[in-house]
C-alpha positions as CSV (number, residue, x, y, z in Angstrom):
1,M,16.3,-8.3,-20.0
2,S,17.3,-11.5,-18.2
3,E,14.6,-14.1,-18.4
4,M,13.2,-15.1,-15.0
5,P,14.4,-18.5,-14.0
6,A,12.0,-21.3,-13.2
7,V,9.6,-20.2,-10.4
8,S,10.3,-22.1,-7.2
9,R,7.4,-24.0,-5.5
10,R,7.8,-21.7,-2.5
11,L,7.5,-18.6,-4.7
12,L,4.5,-19.9,-6.6
13,L,2.6,-21.4,-3.7
14,G,3.8,-19.2,-0.9
15,G,4.0,-15.8,-2.6
16,A,1.3,-15.9,-5.2
17,V,-2.4,-15.8,-4.6
18,A,-3.1,-18.6,-7.1
19,T,-2.6,-22.2,-6.0
20,G,-3.5,-25.5,-7.4
21,A,-6.6,-25.4,-5.3
22,L,-7.6,-22.1,-6.9
23,A,-6.9,-23.5,-10.4
24,A,-9.2,-26.3,-9.6
25,G,-12.0,-23.8,-8.7
26,M,-11.3,-23.8,-4.9
27,S,-9.9,-21.0,-2.9
28,A,-6.8,-21.2,-0.8
29,A,-8.3,-18.4,1.3
30,A,-11.1,-20.7,2.5
31,P,-13.8,-18.2,1.8
32,A,-16.5,-20.5,3.3
33,A,-15.1,-19.9,6.8
34,S,-16.6,-17.0,8.8
35,A,-14.6,-14.0,9.7
36,A,-14.6,-15.2,13.3
37,E,-13.3,-18.6,12.3
38,Q,-10.6,-17.0,10.3
39,A,-9.3,-15.1,13.3
40,P,-6.6,-17.1,15.1
41,R,-6.5,-17.0,18.9
42,R,-3.9,-14.7,20.5
43,R,-1.2,-16.5,22.4
44,P,-1.1,-16.0,26.2
45,G,0.2,-12.6,26.9
46,Q,-0.3,-11.4,23.3
47,K,-1.9,-8.0,23.2
48,S,-3.2,-5.6,20.6
49,M,-0.9,-2.9,19.1
50,I,-3.8,-0.4,18.7
51,G,-2.9,2.8,20.5
52,V,0.7,1.7,21.2
53,P,3.1,4.6,20.7
54,Y,6.6,4.2,19.3
55,D,9.4,4.5,21.8
56,V,11.1,7.9,21.5
57,H,14.0,7.8,19.0
58,R,16.4,10.7,19.1
59,T,17.5,9.7,15.6
60,V,15.7,7.2,13.3
61,R,18.1,4.9,11.7
62,V,16.7,3.2,8.5
63,G,17.8,0.1,6.8
64,V,16.5,-0.4,3.2
65,I,15.8,-3.8,1.6
66,G,15.2,-3.7,-2.1
67,L,16.9,-1.0,-4.3
68,G,15.2,-1.2,-7.6
69,N,13.1,1.6,-9.0
70,R,11.0,2.2,-5.9
71,G,13.6,1.5,-3.1
72,G,16.3,3.3,-5.0
73,G,14.1,6.3,-5.5
74,M,13.1,6.5,-1.8
75,I,16.5,6.4,-0.1
76,T,17.3,10.1,-0.5
77,G,13.8,11.0,0.9
78,W,14.5,9.1,4.1
79,A,17.9,10.8,4.4
80,A,16.4,14.2,3.8
81,V,14.0,14.0,6.8
82,P,15.3,15.8,9.9
83,G,16.6,13.4,12.4
84,C,16.8,10.4,10.1
85,T,19.7,8.6,8.6
86,V,20.1,5.6,6.3
87,T,22.5,3.3,8.0
88,A,22.3,0.2,5.8
89,V,21.2,-0.7,2.3
90,C,20.5,-4.2,0.9
91,D,19.7,-5.7,-2.5
92,I,20.2,-9.2,-3.8
93,R,22.2,-7.5,-6.5
94,A,25.3,-6.1,-4.7
95,D,25.9,-3.5,-7.4
96,R,22.6,-1.8,-6.6
97,A,23.6,-1.5,-2.9
98,R,26.9,0.1,-3.9
99,R,25.1,2.6,-6.3
100,A,22.6,3.4,-3.6
101,A,25.4,4.1,-1.1
102,D,27.2,6.2,-3.7
103,R,24.1,8.2,-4.3
104,L,23.7,9.0,-0.6
105,V,27.4,10.1,-0.3
106,S,26.9,12.3,-3.3
107,K,24.1,14.1,-1.4
108,G,26.5,14.7,1.5
109,E,25.1,11.8,3.7
110,P,27.2,9.3,5.6
111,R,27.9,6.1,3.6
112,P,25.6,3.3,4.7
113,A,26.7,-0.3,5.2
114,E,26.2,-2.4,2.1
115,Y,24.7,-5.8,1.9
116,G,24.0,-7.9,-1.2
117,G,24.9,-10.8,-3.5
118,S,22.6,-13.5,-2.1
119,A,19.0,-14.1,-1.2
120,D,19.7,-14.0,2.5
121,S,21.8,-10.8,2.5
122,Y,18.9,-9.0,4.1
123,A,19.1,-11.4,7.1
124,Q,22.7,-10.4,7.7
125,M,21.7,-6.7,7.6
126,L,18.9,-7.3,10.1
127,K,21.5,-8.5,12.7
128,R,22.7,-4.9,13.0
129,D,21.9,-3.0,16.2
130,D,22.0,0.4,14.5
131,I,18.7,0.0,12.6
132,D,15.4,1.2,14.1
133,L,13.2,1.1,11.0
134,V,13.3,-1.2,8.0
135,Y,11.9,0.0,4.7
136,I,11.0,-2.9,2.3
137,A,10.7,-2.3,-1.4
138,T,11.3,-5.8,-2.9
139,P,8.9,-7.6,-5.3
140,W,5.5,-8.4,-3.9
141,E,6.2,-12.1,-3.3
142,F,8.9,-11.3,-0.8
143,H,7.2,-8.6,1.3
144,Y,5.8,-11.0,3.9
145,E,9.1,-12.8,4.4
146,H,11.1,-9.6,4.7
147,G,8.5,-7.8,6.9
148,R,8.2,-10.7,9.3
149,A,12.0,-11.0,9.6
150,A,12.3,-7.2,10.3
151,L,9.8,-7.5,13.2
152,L,11.4,-10.6,14.6
153,S,14.8,-8.8,14.6
154,G,13.3,-6.2,16.9
155,K,12.8,-3.5,14.3
156,H,9.8,-1.6,13.1
157,A,8.9,-2.0,9.4
158,V,7.4,0.1,6.6
159,V,6.5,-2.2,3.7
160,E,5.6,-1.3,0.2
161,L,2.3,-2.5,-1.3
162,P,1.0,-5.2,-0.5
163,I,2.4,-6.3,2.9
164,A,1.5,-9.9,2.0
165,T,-0.5,-11.7,-0.7
166,E,-2.2,-14.5,1.4
167,L,-4.6,-14.3,4.3
168,R,-2.5,-16.6,6.5
169,E,0.5,-14.2,5.9
170,L,-1.6,-11.2,6.8
171,W,-2.7,-12.8,10.0
172,D,0.8,-13.8,10.8
173,L,2.1,-10.3,10.3
174,V,-0.6,-9.0,12.7
175,D,0.3,-11.6,15.3
176,T,4.1,-11.1,14.8
177,S,3.6,-7.4,15.3
178,E,1.7,-8.0,18.5
179,R,4.2,-10.5,19.9
180,T,7.3,-8.5,19.1
181,R,5.6,-5.1,20.1
182,R,6.9,-3.6,16.9
183,H,4.9,-1.7,14.4
184,L,4.4,-2.7,10.7
185,M,2.9,-0.2,8.4
186,L,1.9,-0.3,4.8
187,S,3.8,2.3,2.8
188,E,0.6,3.7,1.4
189,N,1.7,7.1,0.1
190,C,-1.7,7.9,-1.4
191,N,-3.1,8.2,2.1
192,Y,-0.8,11.2,2.4
193,G,-1.9,12.8,-0.9
194,R,-3.0,16.4,-0.5
195,N,-6.4,15.8,-2.1
196,E,-6.9,12.6,-0.1
197,L,-6.1,14.2,3.3
198,A,-8.3,17.2,2.5
199,M,-11.2,14.8,1.6
200,L,-10.6,13.0,4.9
201,K,-10.9,16.1,6.9
202,M,-14.0,17.2,5.0
203,A,-15.6,13.8,5.7
204,H,-14.9,14.1,9.4
205,A,-16.2,17.7,9.4
206,G,-19.5,16.3,8.1
207,L,-19.5,18.2,4.7
208,F,-20.7,15.1,2.8
209,G,-23.4,14.3,5.4
210,D,-23.7,10.6,6.2
211,I,-21.1,8.8,4.0
212,T,-22.7,6.1,1.9
213,N,-20.2,5.1,-0.7
214,G,-16.8,5.5,-2.2
215,H,-14.9,4.6,-5.3
216,G,-11.1,4.2,-5.7
217,G,-8.8,2.5,-8.0
218,Y,-5.3,2.0,-9.4
219,C,-5.9,2.6,-13.1
220,H,-2.5,3.0,-14.7
221,D,-1.4,1.9,-18.1
222,L,1.7,-0.1,-17.3
223,R,2.0,-2.1,-20.5
224,E,5.2,-0.4,-21.8
225,L,6.8,-0.8,-18.4
226,L,5.6,-4.4,-18.0
227,F,7.3,-5.4,-21.2
228,S,10.4,-3.3,-20.5
229,D,13.7,-5.2,-20.5
230,T,14.9,-3.2,-17.5
231,Y,12.1,-1.6,-15.4
232,Y,10.8,-4.6,-13.4
233,T,13.8,-6.8,-12.6
234,D,13.3,-10.3,-14.2
235,S,9.8,-9.2,-15.3
236,W,8.5,-10.0,-11.8
237,R,5.4,-7.8,-12.1
238,R,4.4,-9.0,-15.5
239,L,4.7,-12.6,-14.4
240,W,2.0,-12.1,-11.8
241,H,-0.4,-11.8,-14.7
242,T,0.4,-15.4,-15.7
243,R,-0.2,-16.9,-12.2
244,S,-3.5,-15.7,-10.9
245,T,-6.8,-13.8,-11.5
246,A,-6.9,-11.3,-8.7
247,S,-6.8,-7.6,-7.8
248,F,-3.1,-7.4,-7.3
249,Y,-2.8,-3.8,-6.3
250,P,-6.1,-2.2,-5.1
251,M,-4.6,-0.3,-2.1
252,H,-3.9,3.1,-3.7
253,G,-7.6,3.6,-4.4
254,L,-9.0,1.6,-1.5
255,A,-7.0,2.9,1.4
256,P,-7.9,6.6,1.3
257,I,-11.6,5.8,0.9
258,A,-11.5,3.4,3.8
259,A,-9.7,6.0,5.9
260,A,-12.3,8.6,5.2
261,M,-15.0,6.0,6.2
262,D,-13.1,5.3,9.5
263,V,-12.6,1.7,8.7
264,N,-11.2,0.0,11.8
265,R,-12.2,3.1,13.7
266,G,-16.0,2.7,14.0
267,D,-16.7,0.6,10.9
268,R,-15.0,-2.3,9.2
269,M,-15.0,-3.9,5.7
270,A,-17.2,-7.0,6.0
271,T,-17.6,-8.7,2.6
272,L,-16.1,-8.5,-0.8
273,S,-17.2,-9.7,-4.2
274,A,-15.1,-9.5,-7.3
275,T,-15.5,-9.4,-11.1
276,A,-12.9,-9.7,-13.8
277,T,-12.9,-8.8,-17.5
278,A,-11.2,-10.9,-20.1
279,P,-7.4,-10.8,-20.2
280,R,-6.9,-9.0,-23.6
281,G,-4.6,-6.0,-23.0
282,L,-1.2,-7.5,-22.5
283,A,-1.5,-10.1,-25.3
284,D,-2.7,-7.4,-27.7
285,Y,0.1,-5.0,-26.7
286,R,2.6,-7.9,-27.2
287,E,1.2,-8.6,-30.6
288,R,1.6,-5.1,-31.8
289,F,4.8,-3.9,-30.1
290,V,7.0,-6.8,-28.8
291,P,9.5,-8.6,-31.0
292,R,8.8,-12.3,-31.6
293,D,12.1,-13.4,-30.0
294,H,11.2,-11.7,-26.7
295,P,10.8,-14.1,-23.7
296,S,7.3,-12.9,-23.1
297,W,6.0,-14.8,-26.1
298,K,6.3,-18.0,-23.9
299,E,3.8,-16.5,-21.5
300,T,0.0,-16.8,-21.2
301,Y,-1.8,-14.0,-19.4
302,I,-4.8,-15.0,-17.3
303,N,-5.5,-12.0,-15.1
304,G,-8.4,-9.8,-16.2
305,D,-7.6,-6.3,-17.6
306,L,-10.1,-4.8,-15.1
307,I,-10.7,-6.4,-11.7
308,T,-13.4,-4.8,-9.6
309,C,-14.0,-5.4,-5.9
310,M,-17.3,-4.5,-4.4
311,I,-16.8,-4.1,-0.7
312,E,-19.6,-3.7,1.9
313,T,-18.9,-2.4,5.4
314,E,-20.5,-3.4,8.6
315,R,-22.4,-0.2,8.6
316,G,-23.8,-0.7,5.2
317,R,-21.5,1.5,3.2
318,T,-20.1,0.3,-0.2
319,I,-16.6,0.8,-1.7
320,R,-15.8,0.0,-5.3
321,A,-12.1,-0.7,-5.7
322,E,-10.6,-1.2,-9.2
323,H,-7.3,-2.5,-10.6
324,E,-6.5,-1.9,-14.2
325,V,-3.0,-1.8,-15.6
326,S,-3.3,-3.6,-18.9
327,S,-5.5,-1.1,-20.9
328,P,-4.8,2.1,-22.7
329,R,-6.0,4.9,-20.5
330,P,-4.8,8.0,-18.6
331,Y,-3.7,7.5,-15.0
332,S,-6.4,7.7,-12.3
333,R,-6.9,6.7,-8.7
334,I,-10.6,7.8,-9.0
335,N,-10.8,8.9,-5.4
336,T,-14.5,9.6,-5.1
337,L,-16.5,9.9,-1.8
338,A,-20.2,10.5,-1.5
339,G,-22.8,10.9,1.2
340,S,-26.3,12.3,1.9
341,R,-25.2,15.9,1.4
342,G,-22.7,15.8,-1.4
343,I,-19.8,14.2,-3.4
344,V,-16.2,14.8,-4.4
345,E,-14.7,13.3,-7.5
346,D,-10.9,13.4,-8.2
347,Y,-9.1,12.9,-11.5
348,T,-11.7,14.9,-13.4
349,G,-10.0,18.1,-14.4
350,P,-9.6,20.9,-15.5
351,S,-9.0,22.3,-12.0
352,P,-5.3,22.5,-10.9
353,T,-6.3,20.1,-8.1
354,G,-7.8,17.7,-10.7
355,A,-11.0,17.4,-8.5
356,R,-14.6,18.7,-8.5
357,I,-17.2,18.9,-5.8
358,Y,-20.9,19.3,-5.2
359,I,-22.2,19.7,-1.7
360,E,-25.4,21.1,-0.1
361,P,-26.2,23.8,0.9
362,D,-23.2,25.4,-0.7
363,H,-24.2,24.3,-4.2
364,S,-27.3,24.0,-6.3
365,G,-28.3,23.8,-10.0
366,H,-26.8,20.4,-10.6
367,S,-23.4,21.9,-11.6
368,W,-20.0,20.8,-10.4
369,R,-17.8,23.3,-8.6
370,D,-14.0,23.6,-8.3
371,F,-12.4,21.7,-5.4
372,A,-9.6,24.2,-4.9
373,G,-11.3,26.4,-2.3
374,Y,-12.3,23.5,-0.2
375,R,-8.8,21.9,-0.4
376,K,-7.3,25.2,0.8
377,E,-9.8,25.4,3.7
378,F,-9.3,21.8,4.7
379,D,-5.7,21.5,3.8
380,H,-4.1,18.9,6.2
381,W,-1.6,20.3,8.7
382,L,1.1,18.0,7.3
383,W,0.9,19.7,3.9
384,Q,0.9,23.1,5.5
385,K,4.0,22.2,7.5
386,V,6.1,20.3,4.9
387,G,4.4,20.8,1.6
388,D,7.0,23.2,0.4
389,D,9.7,20.6,0.9
390,A,7.7,17.6,-0.2
391,A,8.0,17.9,-4.0
392,N,11.8,18.7,-3.7
393,N,12.5,15.5,-1.6
394,G,10.0,12.9,-2.9
395,G,8.1,11.7,-5.9
396,H,4.4,11.4,-6.7
397,G,3.8,15.1,-6.1
398,G,5.5,15.1,-2.7
399,M,3.3,12.5,-1.0
400,D,6.2,10.1,-0.7
401,Y,8.2,12.6,1.4
402,V,5.1,13.5,3.5
403,L,4.8,9.8,4.4
404,Q,8.5,9.6,5.2
405,W,8.5,12.8,7.2
406,R,5.5,11.8,9.2
407,T,6.8,8.3,9.9
408,V,10.1,9.7,11.3
409,Q,8.3,12.4,13.3
410,L,6.0,9.7,14.9
411,M,9.1,7.7,15.9
412,R,11.1,10.7,17.1
413,A,8.2,12.1,19.1
414,G,7.0,8.7,20.5
415,L,3.5,9.0,19.0
416,V,0.9,6.4,17.9
417,P,1.2,5.5,14.1
418,D,-1.4,6.9,11.7
419,I,-1.5,3.6,9.9
420,D,-1.1,0.4,11.9
421,V,-0.8,-3.3,11.1
422,Y,-4.5,-3.7,11.3
423,D,-5.2,-1.1,8.6
424,S,-2.4,-2.5,6.6
425,A,-3.8,-6.0,6.7
426,A,-7.3,-4.9,5.9
427,W,-6.3,-2.8,2.9
428,C,-4.3,-5.7,1.5
429,A,-6.9,-8.4,2.1
430,P,-8.6,-7.8,-1.2
431,V,-5.6,-9.3,-3.0
432,P,-6.3,-12.9,-1.8
433,L,-10.0,-12.3,-1.3
434,S,-10.6,-11.2,-4.9
435,A,-9.0,-14.4,-6.0
436,A,-11.3,-16.3,-3.6
437,S,-14.4,-14.5,-4.8
438,L,-13.6,-15.0,-8.5
439,A,-12.9,-18.7,-7.9
440,K,-16.5,-18.8,-6.6
441,G,-18.0,-17.1,-9.6
442,G,-17.9,-13.7,-8.0
443,R,-19.9,-14.6,-4.9
444,P,-19.2,-12.6,-1.7
445,V,-16.5,-13.7,0.7
446,E,-16.1,-12.5,4.2
447,I,-13.3,-10.1,5.1
448,P,-11.6,-11.0,8.4
449,D,-11.6,-8.6,11.3
450,F,-7.9,-8.2,11.9
451,T,-8.7,-6.0,14.9
452,R,-10.5,-8.8,16.7
453,G,-13.5,-6.6,17.6
454,A,-11.6,-3.4,18.3
455,W,-12.9,-1.8,15.1
456,R,-16.0,-0.6,17.0
457,E,-13.9,1.9,19.0
458,R,-13.4,5.4,17.7
459,R,-9.7,6.4,17.6
460,P,-7.4,8.8,15.8
461,G,-5.9,8.0,12.5
462,L,-4.7,10.1,9.6
463,D,-6.7,13.1,10.6
464,S,-4.2,13.8,13.4
465,T,-3.5,16.7,15.8
466,P,-0.8,19.1,14.6
467,T,2.6,18.4,16.2
468,D,6.2,19.5,15.5
469,M,9.2,17.5,14.5
470,P,11.5,17.3,17.6
471,P,14.6,19.5,17.2
472,V,17.7,17.8,15.9
473,G,20.7,17.7,18.1
């Protein structure tokens, strides 16, 4: 593993959630300001992107920035979607762009243009006029820069988690999307999970009664990968644990629960308070398994092993979102939703779905029931339509491909996105806000209203109307 060079001031202060102010016990996110005060004014002529459909694209031409594990793994999925082609690939390491292009050719796809070798190679790629959608899978600290540049180049963007790590960056992406009239979407594949979409439909059908609370998380033992010499280039992900105390990656658990609660579509996340355990896991793992000459022995880990965000919505619901990647435990996104008439809990086994349920009046006797029958009854139309292809063309049980297929379909049919820039900003806001709350001893901080009041309006989202992929040719 090549040791990461000295961190630039731009990277540390612009891309990380911790700043000198935070280290001194103050928050760079200005948590004392009200949500209204945090909302910048729209410029003259600037309008919301809510309800704005994509222009119809006969073919969706994709450019990819970032070809590490995630980006390199997603390129064949994009190319497999009917009516989609990868026209350009880019990575700061030119050899990765070449290997990605070779892989597409080996699958019978046209060879994309290759960009790489410098930090601004992506800017050269964005000058092309044969890219409609930019998929961004670089390290977290570059998502804002690359996403913003894609919008300014006149292209739509799908950005891996999170879209940005600071409130000012989140607001700027919202405003840039509105000014350019281009959509930016968080690449939240878990929103397209089969269990998650069935849970969403059940919630909207009223099976849980009045929804009162939800619980989601990203609980994934990453210790071996974090100390790998090859998995995270230049150890970028482990180094975040040396820079800040924050919930770096809560979106996988938070976003599906927020969607089921119609956040930004009749409710909104209003306040957040965070807690953090002591940072023990990474240092303990290093002590037991990492050689003493490894570069990680120069590091001090400050992020807690478990960061918990308690979120209250405007309508009085609560969401508990957890981030835990430094502890020995089986994988779980928790994925629990409860209301006045029942509850569903995921990641419980032993059902093939991994979930269990208890709802009235179907159930009684204080005994859990299998989720399988309910998932079949409330199976989302996307899984009914493309589920057989999903696992063959994408990872994570197929939900990667469902996200890609749906994104391309929306663009080719000229439909409104399921996930918009306002959802994306809200779901990523706990990254800086958890740091702000922890800097204030866990006291609540306000969550900005990125919709500027439009959250009160009911509107469609992931629980969409069945539609077909337009024919190719």
